[in-house]
C-alpha positions as a Python dict, from the first residue, in 0.01 Angstrom:
ca = {
    (1, 'M'): (0, 0, 0),
    (2, 'R'): (-133, 89, -314),
    (3, 'Q'): (-468, 35, -447),
    (4, 'L'): (-562, -41, -798),
    (5, 'N'): (-834, -4, -1024),
    (6, 'Y'): (-940, -165, -1295),
    (7, 'L'): (-687, -151, -1586),
    (8, 'E'): (-426, 41, -1370),
    (9, 'A'): (-96, -60, -1356),
    (10, 'W'): (233, -3, -1109),
    (11, 'D'): (545, -67, -1136),
    (12, 'W'): (935, -35, -995),
    (13, 'K'): (1276, -58, -1036),
    (14, 'F'): (1512, -327, -831),
    (15, 'Q'): (1835, -512, -837),
    (16, 'T'): (1872, -842, -674),
    (17, 'N'): (2095, -866, -406),
    (18, 'Y'): (2390, -1033, -385),
    (19, 'F'): (2342, -1360, -299),
    (20, 'D'): (1992, -1379, -525),
    (21, 'T'): (1760, -1391, -210),
    (22, 'T'): (1547, -1108, -310),
    (23, 'H'): (1184, -1159, -254),
    (24, 'F'): (899, -908, -320),
    (25, 'F'): (525, -1049, -156),
    (26, 'C'): (190, -907, -268),
    (27, 'D'): (-156, -904, -106),
    (28, 'M'): (-437, -882, -305),
    (29, 'W'): (-805, -817, -258),
    (30, 'W'): (-1079, -799, -475),
    (31, 'A'): (-1448, -822, -533),
    (32, 'E'): (-1676, -1029, -766),
    (33, 'T'): (-1958, -831, -748),
    (34, 'D'): (-2145, -1043, -1021),
    (35, 'R'): (-2083, -1413, -738),
    (36, 'G'): (-2159, -1185, -452),
    (37, 'R'): (-1821, -1235, -284),
    (38, 'H'): (-1509, -1103, -159),
    (39, 'N'): (-1128, -1288, -229),
    (40, 'N'): (-775, -1201, -121),
    (41, 'G'): (-449, -1396, -185),
    (42, 'S'): (-59, -1351, -88),
    (43, 'L'): (122, -1396, -344),
    (44, 'E'): (492, -1473, -340),
    (45, 'L'): (535, -1253, -674),
    (46, 'Y'): (932, -1228, -728),
    (47, 'V'): (1184, -1462, -590),
    (48, 'A'): (1515, -1426, -805),
    (49, 'K'): (1653, -1733, -822),
    (50, 'R'): (1276, -1849, -964),
    (51, 'D'): (1237, -1537, -1186),
    (52, 'E'): (1525, -1313, -1253),
    (53, 'V'): (1573, -1562, -1593),
    (54, 'I'): (1227, -1533, -1707),
    (55, 'C'): (1203, -1130, -1670),
    (56, 'Y'): (1508, -991, -1576),
    (57, 'H'): (1505, -680, -1377),
    (58, 'H'): (1164, -576, -1602),
    (59, 'C'): (884, -787, -1438),
    (60, 'R'): (556, -728, -1606),
    (61, 'Y'): (269, -891, -1421),
    (62, 'Y'): (-77, -920, -1524),
    (63, 'A'): (-404, -1003, -1329),
    (64, 'K'): (-655, -1146, -1513),
    (65, 'V'): (-955, -1375, -1458),
    (66, 'D'): (-797, -1679, -1401),
    (67, 'G'): (-492, -1548, -1165),
    (68, 'V'): (-160, -1336, -1240),
    (69, 'Y'): (54, -1404, -1499),
    (70, 'L'): (425, -1258, -1558),
    (71, 'Y'): (533, -1197, -1878),
    (72, 'N'): (799, -1408, -1972),
    (73, 'I'): (1099, -1205, -2227),
    (74, 'V'): (1262, -1540, -2325),
    (75, 'K'): (972, -1764, -2422),
    (76, 'K'): (772, -1381, -2497),
    (77, 'R'): (438, -1504, -2330),
    (78, 'L'): (268, -1463, -2044),
    (79, 'D'): (253, -1784, -1821),
    (80, 'L'): (26, -1817, -1547),
    (81, 'M'): (182, -1796, -1181),
    (82, 'Y'): (-75, -1831, -970),
    (83, 'S'): (-448, -1926, -1005),
    (84, 'W'): (-691, -1725, -795),
    (85, 'P'): (-889, -1960, -550),
    (86, 'K'): (-1251, -2135, -624),
}
């Protein structure tokens, strides 16, 4: 388990398996102190058949105010992958 503070990053290297069934999940908890509430979410962060073309083996995710973005190396832009619950 990793705890990241505001503006911190964490990365790891991996290879997809032969059958392209590699999956990574991520559980997140965060506080919206200005709204007085806590949120959590479980994300299917990496799915080989979905994401290998988008980010190959160097996937960069960004948590922003409205959700989690993945940098698309083909289109050279951030794509919204998950929206935070309202």
